[in-house]
C-alpha positions in Angstrom: 0.0 -0.3 0.3 1.7 3.2 -0.7 2.6 5.9 1.3 -0.2 8.6 2.2 2.3 11.9 2.0 3.2 10.0 -0.9 -0.2 10.9 -2.3 -1.0 14.0 -0.2 -0.4 16.2 -3.7 -2.6 13.9 -5.9 -5.6 12.4 -3.9 -8.1 15.0 -5.7 -7.7 14.0 -8.9 -7.3 10.6 -10.3 -4.5 10.5 -12.9 -4.6 7.4 -16.1 -3.2 6.7 -19.0 -5.0 7.1 -22.3 -4.2 5.1 -25.3 -5.0 6.3 -28.6 -4.9 5.2 -32.1 -3.8 6.9 -34.8 -6.5 8.3 -35.9 -8.0 8.8 -32.4 -5.0 11.4 -31.7 -5.7 13.1 -34.5 -8.8 13.3 -33.8 -8.2 14.8 -30.4 -5.8 17.0 -31.7 -8.1 18.2 -33.9 -11.0 19.0 -31.3 -8.3 20.3 -29.0 -6.9 23.0 -31.3 -11.2 23.6 -32.6 -11.7 24.4 -28.5 -8.1 26.3 -28.4 -7.3 23.9 -25.7 -5.0 20.9 -24.9 -5.9 17.8 -25.7 -6.2 16.8 -21.7 -8.7 19.9 -21.2 -10.4 18.5 -24.5 -10.4 15.2 -22.7 -11.9 16.1 -19.8 -15.0 18.3 -21.4 -15.3 15.5 -24.2 -15.4 13.4 -20.8 -18.1 16.2 -18.7 -20.3 16.6 -22.1 -21.2 13.4 -22.5 -22.1 12.1 -19.0 -23.9 15.6 -18.4 -25.9 14.1 -21.8 -26.3 10.9 -21.1 -26.5 11.3 -16.7 -28.9 13.2 -14.0 -26.5 13.4 -11.2 -27.0 17.0 -10.4 -23.3 17.1 -9.6 -22.1 16.8 -12.5 -24.7 19.2 -14.3 -22.7 21.2 -12.1 -19.1 20.3 -13.6 -20.8 20.6 -16.6 -21.8 24.5 -16.2 -18.3 25.1 -14.4 -16.0 23.2 -16.8 -18.3 23.3 -20.9 -18.5 27.3 -22.5 -21.5 28.4 -22.8 -23.3 25.9 -21.0 -25.2 27.6 -18.6 -26.5 29.6 -21.3 -27.8 27.1 -23.5 -29.7 26.2 -20.4 -30.8 29.1 -20.5 -32.1 29.1 -24.1 -33.1 25.4 -23.9 -36.3 26.4 -21.0 -36.3 30.0 -22.2 -37.3 27.9 -26.3 -39.6 25.0 -23.8 -41.3 27.6 -22.1 -42.7 29.4 -25.2 -44.1 26.4 -27.0 -46.3 25.8 -23.4 
């Protein structure tokens, strides 16, 4: 078992290795470039966006609002459009 002092500065986040095919890496490179972010940030945003679309968990939705540019505004527009139809 690892000593607690070893993980003291990494306990709040999870490190992992992501293995991609050359085509997947190219797609990630294009995504990161389009978003103006690093590959790491593009992956984080993609995971959060997919989770927010798939899950109804309140913590996931809060994270999506925080990390995905325009998410809160988009939700407000959707709520407004739904209200106008009723």
